[in-house]
C-alpha positions, 0 to 999 in steps of 0.5 A, a space after each residue: 226697606 230699613 237697614 239692619 245692623 248691630 252687635 251679635 245676633 240675640 234671641 228675640 226680645 221678651 219680658 225676660 229681656 229686661 230682668 233684674 235691677 237697673 239704675 235709673 234717671 228720670 227728668 220730665 215735666 208734668 203739664 197737668 194742670 200746669 207745667 211742673 218740672 219733675 226729676 227722680 233717680 233710683 233703682 227699678 227691678 223688673 221681675 222678668 215674667 209674662 203674666 196672662 195679661 202679657 205684662 211683668 211687674 216692677 218695683 222702684 225705690 229712689 229719691 226726687 225733687 219736690 213734686 216727684 213722688 212714687 205712685 202705688 206699687 200696684 200700677 207697675 207693670 211693663 211689657 216688652 215686644 219681640 221688636 225690642 219695644 218696651 213700655 211700662 207705667 210711668 211710676 211718678 204718675 199716681 193716677 196710672 194714666 201715664 205710659 213711658 214707651 221706648 226701646 230695649 237696646 245694647 246696655 240700656 233702655 231709653 223711654 219717653 212718655 207719649 200721648 199723655 200730660 207728661 214730657 219726659 226722659 227716662 234712661 235705665 242702665 243695668 246694675 253693675 258687679 265689678 265696676 271701678 273708678 278705672 272703668 271710666 278712663 279716657 276722653 268722654 263727651 257729656 251732654 246735659 239739660 236742666 230746668 233750674 229751680 224747676 223753671 222751664 224759662 231757666 232752662 240750661 244745656 251743656 255739650 263738652 268733653 272731659 278727660 277721666 284719669 281712671 282714678 277719680 280725677 278730672 282735672 279743669 273742665 271747660 264746660 261748654 253750653 247755654 242758658 236762658 240767662 244768656 238768651 241762647 248765646 253760646 258760653 264757655 266756663 271752667 270747673 276747676 279740680 272736678 273729681 268722680 267716684 265709681 263703686 263696684 255696683 256702678 254707683 258713683 258720683 261726679 263732682 263739678 265746682 262751680 266756676 269762679 265769678 259766675 252768678 249762680 243763675 248763670 252757671 251752666 253745670 255744677 254740683 255734686 251729681 249721683 252717678 250710674 255707670 254701664 257695666 262696660 264703662 261706655 256711658 253713664 247717666 247722672 243728675 242731682 239729688 234735688 236738682 232738675 237736671 240729667 247729665 249723660 256722658 259717652 266715651 269718645 269715638 275711636 276708629 273710623 267715623 264713617 261706620 261709627 253710627 250704623 244700624 237701627 237705634 231706639 231714641 228718646 228725647 226731651 225738648 224745651 224751645 224758649 221763644 221769648 222771656 215768657 214763653 217755651 215749648 216743651 215736648 218729649 219723644 221716643 222713636 227709631 233712627 236708622 243710621 246709614 253710615 255708608 251715606 252719612 244719612 239718618 232716617 228716623 221717626 219720633 212720636 212727639 208729645 208736646 205740651 198742652 197738644 195731642 201727640 203725633 208721628 214725625 218722620 224725617 231724613 236727615 244728613 248724619 255724617 261723623 266728623 273725625 271726632 264723632 261729632 255731628 252738628 245740625 242747625 239746632 242740635 249736636 251729637 256725639 257717637 260714642 266708642 263702639 257706636 252703641 250710644 249716641 248722645 245729643 244736646 241743643 243749640 241756642 235757645 233749643 234746649 235738648 237732651 237726646 239718647 240713642 241706644 242701638 238695637 241688637 241684631 235680631 234673627 230667627 229660623 224658618 219662615 222669619 218675619 223680622 220684628 223691626 221690618 215692617 216698614 213704609 215701602 216708599 220712605 223706609 221710615 223705621 218700624 216705630 211709625 204707625 201703619 195706616 189703611 191703604 198703606 204699601 208696606 214692605 215686610 223683611 225676613 228670611 224664608 218668606 217665600 220660596 220663589 221670587 214673583 210679582 203680581 202681573 194684574 189687577 186686582 192684586 191677589 192675597 196669595 202670591 207664589 204660595 205666600 199670604 200675609 195676614 193682619 190681625 187685631 182685637 176689636 173694641 169688643 175684645 174679639 179677634 179679627 184678621 184679614 189678608 193683605 193683597 200682595 204685589 211682590 214676594 221673595 225669600 227676604 222681602 214682601 210688598 203688601 197692601 194694608 186692607 182699609 178694614 184695618 184699624 187706625 186708632 194707634 192700637 197694635 196690629 200683628 203681621 204674620 207671613 204664610 209661606 206654603 202653609 208654614 207660618 212665620 212668627 208674628 210681629 206687631 206694629 201700631 196703627 194710624 189714621 195716616 203715615 205718608 211716605 213719598 216714593 223716591 228715585 231710586 227707591 228707598 226714601 232717600 233723595 228726589 221724589 217720584 214726581 212727574 210734570 203735568 205731561 208725566 214726565 219725571 221731574 229731575 234735576 235735568 228737568 226741575 219743576 218750576 214756580 207756579 207749575 202743578 206737579 204730581 207726587 206719587 206716595 203712600 199712607 194717606 189713609 182712608 178715601 172717599 169713595 171707598 175702594 177695595 185694597 189692591 183693585 184699580 182706583 176709579 177714575 170717575 168719581 175719583 177716590 179722594 183722601 183728606 187734603 193734607 198740608 204740603 210745603 215745598 222748601 218750607 213754603 206752603 203749597 196749593 194742593 189741588 188734589 189728594 187721592 188715589 191714582 186712577 187705574 192704579 192699585 194702592 198708589 196715592 197721588 198729590 197734585 201741588 202747585 209749586 209756591 212762589 218763594 221757594 228757593 230755586 236752583 237745587 233740590 228742596 225738601 217736601 213736608 206733608 202734614 196729615 190731620 185727624 177728623 178734628 184738625 189735630 196734627 196726625 203725622 208730619 213727614 220731611 224726607 223726599 226732595 224736589 228739584 226747583 229750577 230757576 
C-alpha cells in the first residue's frame, strides 16, 4: 500500500483549491506537423468554481516566443479531483485538443500534456503579497533546460548552486552542465557579478552575465530571466522573455537527508535525448512518486508522451537516497531535495537533457467511512494511484473506517460482500449512461481492502470511480484512470520492493539462497495483465483446461529479453496471473537483477512498462 505523508491535513482538493492568480512558466515542443519549440510565461487566474459539467474556468495573460500564441479564451477550463489531480486545456493550443495533466501540491501546480502532440512542462506558483529580495537568502540549487534558438539538437542543461545574499547579489556563480555543442561532456563556466530582484508580488529578475571567452552557442546559461518566486521563498521558476528555456531553483536542504524526501509527490518532466548530430527523442511526462525516506527508495509512475508515438504508462522502483547536501545522482539524471522536502528538482546528465519538478502532495484526511483518494493502488507493486487500473487487477484500497472487522475470504469464489463491506466501481459508458459493478473481495479491515476489478470495467483510459460501503454506510468516491493493463509483480516480502514472488519449476521459491539459473524456466506471479481468453468471472478459480491466457508481454531479465512460455491466469487461483519465463543467456549472474514487463495494445503500441521487482540469478 502506498505510504502517505506530507504537511498538515487539508480538506479534500476541489476546483476551489486552485483559485486566484498564479504565475507560470511553460516550455515545450509542438510535434505537429513537425517539431517546434515553444516557451511562454505569464499569469493564469482560476475562478475556483465548479460548473454543472464539473469544470471551472481560467484566463491567461503573458508573453511567449515565436509561435507561442494563446488560443481562444473560451477554451480555458480546468478540473481538480479530490486526489489532487488537476487537468486543464493547454492555453497555447488553439485547436482545443490538448490537455495538461498534473497535480496540486504544497505551494505549486505541476503539469505536462499527455496523449497529445505536445511534449511540455508547466509549473505554476501563487502570486505573492509580501515578497522581497530578502526572501531569497542562502544556498539554492538551480536546474535548467533550454532549446537554444528553438533547436532541439542545440539542447543544454545545467545543475549548480548559487548563494543569494538577500539583497540582490549572487556574486560569481559557477554554472555546471552540458550542451549539444559539447556532445554531452560536462562543462563548468563562471557567470561574474550575477544579480537578482524580487518585488512584493513575487515577480523578479535573475541576471546571469555570459562567461567571458565562450562562444554564444556554447554558453550553458546566461541572460536576464523573468523570475517568479514562491511566497515563502523556498523555490522559484524563471525564463527569458524570448528564449526557449526554463530555470528552476530550490532552497538547499537543511536537516537530515535521510528523511528529506518522504511521502507522495506530484511530478512533471520534460526530456530530450540526443542520440546523434541529427537525431533526438523528446517527450513529456506527468505522474507521482512515492518517496520512502527510511529505505532510500522511490516507487513511481509516469504517463509518458513521446514525440510522434502514443502515450504509455511507466512504473518503476529506484534508489533515491539523498546525500548529506540533499542531492541524488542516478545514471542519467541528478536531483536536489529542497529545504522542508516539499520541492525536488532534477536535471539530466550527458546527452540526456531533462528538467524535472516534484511537488509534495498535502496530506488528505476524512471522517467516517473514508476512502483515501490517493490510495487505490496496484496490490502487488504499490505503484502510486496515477497508474491506470486494468480489468482483472488486484487493487488495494486504503483509508479509515473502511470495515468494522478484519476478515479474509475463506473460499472461492470471492464474495462481493465480506464482513459487511462492499466495493462498487462505477463509470459512464459510451452512450452517457451510468454503469456500476461490485468488486469481489479478498480481504477487508478498517484501513485496508484488497479487491479484484471485474473484467467488465472499462479499459479505455477513462475515469472510473471506487466507493466503499461499510454496513450500509457509504464512503466518499475516488476516481482513477482505467487501462488495458497495469502489470505489477508480487514481491517477497510484499509491498513492491525487492525480489519478486517467483518459483522454480518444482514450485520452490526463487531466492538469494536458491537463485534462478540461465536457461531455467521460472514462474513469475503478478497482477494487472488485463483481459484473458477464455473469459472468466473475476473472483472465481481460473480453469486448468483450457488455460485462461493473457496477451504475451515482452519480458526483460536484467535488460536481456527473455522467452515467455506462458502468460495468463494461474489454474485454480482467483485473480492471480503468472508468466512462465526462461532466463536468457547474457544476463548478469551472481546477484539480483531487475525484471521489466512491457504490455501492448491490440495495435502493438506500448501500453504499460514496469521495472520494479528483481530476481536473483545464480552463477
